[in-house]
MARTIKE-288529 format. One record per residue (C-alpha): residue in three letters; x, z, y; residue number from 1. Coordinates in steps of 0.001 Angstrom, whole numbers, always signed. Layout:
BEGIN
- ala,X,Z,Y,NUM
...
//
This chain:
BEGIN
- met,+120264,+183874,-67188,1
- gly,+117877,+181602,-65634,2
- phe,+119830,+180786,-62551,3
- leu,+122892,+179501,-64505,4
- arg,+120692,+176828,-66138,5
- pro,+121053,+173466,-64372,6
- thr,+117824,+172433,-62787,7
- arg,+116023,+169139,-63502,8
- ala,+117534,+167645,-60171,9
- gly,+121119,+168929,-61353,10
- arg,+120674,+167417,-64824,11
- phe,+119406,+164031,-63195,12
- trp,+122440,+163736,-60966,13
- gln,+124949,+164646,-63865,14
- met,+123359,+161879,-66010,15
- thr,+123569,+159464,-62883,16
- ala,+127096,+160277,-62542,17
- lys,+127893,+159514,-66145,18
- thr,+125792,+156387,-66226,19
- arg,+127577,+155089,-62955,20
- ala,+131149,+156003,-64552,21
- ala,+130148,+154210,-67729,22
- leu,+128814,+151221,-65720,23
- glu,+132003,+151078,-63581,24
- met,+134095,+151284,-66742,25
- arg,+132243,+148346,-68247,26
- trp,+132379,+146266,-64930,27
- ser,+136166,+146714,-64648,28
- lys,+136538,+145549,-68150,29
- ala,+134321,+142447,-67653,30
- ser,+136018,+141749,-64423,31
- gly,+139503,+142007,-66044,32
- leu,+138278,+139399,-68716,33
- leu,+136862,+137118,-66061,34
- gln,+139731,+137216,-63486,35
- pro,+142903,+135485,-64080,36
- arg,+145874,+137793,-64660,37
- ala,+149415,+136992,-63656,38
- ile,+152160,+137670,-66641,39
- gly,+155296,+139052,-65542,40
- glu,+155204,+138648,-61802,41
- pro,+152916,+137877,-58957,42
- asn,+152191,+134484,-57267,43
- leu,+155384,+133457,-55253,44
- pro,+155269,+134368,-51485,45
- thr,+155937,+131556,-48899,46
- pro,+159739,+131170,-48699,47
- pro,+161585,+131429,-45366,48
- leu,+162378,+128033,-43516,49
- lys,+165962,+127950,-44920,50
- glu,+164924,+128171,-48302,51
- leu,+162195,+125428,-47698,52
- ala,+164893,+123264,-46268,53
- thr,+167303,+123902,-48967,54
- ala,+164843,+123106,-51793,55
- gly,+163565,+119977,-50110,56
- thr,+167153,+118648,-49477,57
- gly,+168100,+119293,-53095,58
- val,+165009,+117504,-54475,59
- phe,+165595,+114515,-52117,60
- thr,+169212,+114195,-52930,61
- gly,+168600,+114284,-56802,62
- ile,+165650,+111744,-56801,63
- ser,+167322,+109610,-54284,64
- ala,+170522,+109288,-56603,65
- leu,+168389,+108531,-59647,66
- ser,+166354,+105837,-57350,67
- val,+169587,+104301,-56046,68
- leu,+171117,+104196,-59494,69
- his,+168232,+102405,-61064,70
- phe,+167084,+99913,-58391,71
- val,+170441,+99258,-56597,72
- val,+173485,+99999,-58912,73
- ala,+171941,+99029,-62176,74
- gly,+169384,+96346,-60949,75
- glu,+166462,+98002,-62568,76
- asp,+168066,+98173,-65992,77
- pro,+165752,+100012,-68585,78
- arg,+168630,+102148,-69676,79
- thr,+168748,+103653,-66079,80
- leu,+164846,+104003,-65861,81
- leu,+163626,+106486,-63384,82
- leu,+161151,+108759,-65521,83
- ala,+158306,+110528,-63827,84
- ser,+159178,+113863,-65385,85
- phe,+162480,+113834,-63574,86
- gly,+160438,+114639,-60554,87
- ala,+159412,+118017,-62170,88
- thr,+162859,+118556,-63388,89
- ser,+164398,+118151,-59860,90
- leu,+161802,+120883,-58667,91
- leu,+162967,+123396,-61022,92
- ile,+166814,+122720,-60635,93
- phe,+166929,+122693,-56716,94
- thr,+164172,+125330,-56368,95
- phe,+164569,+127699,-59215,96
- pro,+168266,+127182,-60318,97
- his,+168289,+130789,-61815,98
- arg,+165475,+130299,-64396,99
- ser,+166104,+129363,-68112,100
- phe,+164025,+126301,-67719,101
- ser,+166531,+124787,-65395,102
- gln,+169815,+125513,-67169,103
- pro,+171912,+122373,-68470,104
- arg,+170959,+123235,-72085,105
- asn,+167225,+123116,-71548,106
- val,+167302,+120163,-68956,107
- val,+169299,+117590,-70990,108
- gly,+168428,+119042,-74537,109
- gly,+164617,+119273,-73559,110
- his,+164517,+115656,-72378,111
- val,+166424,+113991,-74997,112
- leu,+164741,+115845,-77877,113
- ala,+161386,+115143,-76294,114
- cys,+162292,+111482,-75948,115
- ile,+163318,+111321,-79585,116
- thr,+160140,+112875,-80699,117
- gly,+158045,+110533,-78588,118
- val,+159812,+107414,-79972,119
- ala,+159534,+108843,-83616,120
- val,+155721,+109309,-83207,121
- arg,+155329,+105740,-81729,122
- ser,+157480,+104166,-84560,123
- phe,+156020,+106002,-87580,124
- val,+152252,+106705,-86269,125
- gly,+151828,+103806,-83903,126
- ala,+149856,+103764,-80508,127
- thr,+146774,+105418,-81603,128
- val,+144320,+107819,-79907,129
- leu,+146098,+110824,-81295,130
- ser,+149789,+109690,-80823,131
- pro,+150355,+111154,-77221,132
- ala,+148955,+114707,-78792,133
- leu,+151090,+114540,-81411,134
- ala,+154126,+113528,-79426,135
- val,+153797,+116148,-77033,136
- ser,+153040,+119089,-79262,137
- phe,+155845,+118155,-81634,138
- ala,+158064,+117994,-78607,139
- cys,+156928,+121470,-77714,140
- cys,+157784,+122883,-81204,141
- val,+161203,+121183,-81364,142
- met,+162283,+122578,-77954,143
- leu,+161197,+125957,-78847,144
- val,+162960,+125935,-82247,145
- thr,+166137,+124658,-80586,146
- arg,+165918,+126930,-77304,147
- thr,+165984,+123813,-75253,148
- phe,+162436,+124440,-73850,149
- his,+161913,+122541,-70486,150
- pro,+158416,+122008,-69473,151
- pro,+158884,+118781,-67680,152
- ala,+160128,+117249,-70909,153
- gly,+156559,+117176,-72245,154
- gly,+156124,+114223,-69972,155
- thr,+159192,+112511,-71276,156
- ala,+157620,+112610,-74747,157
- leu,+154575,+111332,-73342,158
- asn,+156322,+108369,-71554,159
- ala,+158095,+107632,-74934,160
- val,+155031,+107264,-77017,161
- leu,+152778,+105438,-74184,162
- ala,+155798,+103200,-73227,163
- pro,+154693,+99460,-72479,164
- pro,+155693,+97098,-75298,165
- glu,+158623,+95832,-73402,166
- leu,+160176,+99298,-73430,167
- ala,+158746,+100535,-76719,168
- ser,+160646,+97512,-78357,169
- ile,+163966,+99119,-77550,170
- gly,+163118,+101909,-79830,171
- phe,+165297,+104978,-79595,172
- glu,+167567,+103369,-76753,173
- leu,+164979,+104997,-74710,174
- val,+166850,+108081,-75174,175
- ile,+169622,+106639,-72938,176
- pro,+167667,+106989,-69615,177
- ser,+166458,+110459,-70738,178
- ala,+169895,+111594,-71213,179
- leu,+171616,+109902,-68145,180
- gly,+168935,+110923,-65672,181
- ser,+168798,+114542,-66732,182
- gly,+172610,+114628,-66864,183
- val,+172710,+113313,-63338,184
- leu,+170283,+115834,-62062,185
- val,+172146,+118731,-63671,186
- phe,+175537,+117398,-62075,187
- leu,+174082,+117218,-58642,188
- gly,+172254,+120544,-59323,189
- leu,+175545,+122082,-60046,190
- val,+177432,+120495,-56918,191
- phe,+174405,+121101,-54533,192
- asn,+173455,+124783,-55442,193
- asn,+176878,+126042,-55301,194
- leu,+177599,+124291,-51927,195
- val,+174602,+126193,-50571,196
- gly,+175755,+129466,-52249,197
- arg,+173588,+129466,-55351,198
- arg,+175090,+130154,-58674,199
- tyr,+174134,+127215,-61007,200
- pro,+174280,+126957,-63821,201
- val,+173546,+130614,-64951,202
- tyr,+174691,+129565,-68420,203
- trp,+175784,+126517,-70568,204
- lys,+174486,+127565,-74036,205
//
């Protein structure tokens, strides 16, 4: 029956709809590839003023303690060196005390193993162009294998392999400030976080 057959105009609009749907599908796939995707959770919202004050006070307390220990108590002894990576560690401990990266095993173990790795690379490979990359990549693998992954410790490995001659000369004694500083931050994190009603640590091992 002729009146049931689609007209040319009808066929045209059917084709147009299919083409539009196909183009929209391709565009959505392309957009998904081009746009960054959050894995696991969306971006963090702005915390309330109380949380901001708590995090800031905790970080101030941790870094102040390490600074006083190094510059005042120990007279700038290299064994109490204030590592740049401790800044990132303090942010994790006092802002995200519940995360796995912030737990004592990860903090102390990560810094110590990363420092050992950095010193080992410096000792056996020397101060070459690729030494920093080797130190950080090896430290990453060691932390993953030992379940002590702590992102700021990548900076500790970098500090160890790029240490100036006067520090590089003490060799594996560089592990002392790594262990001491991270241990102090964990202790202060335990006291401070529990005083303000946060559970820390979530686990020890």
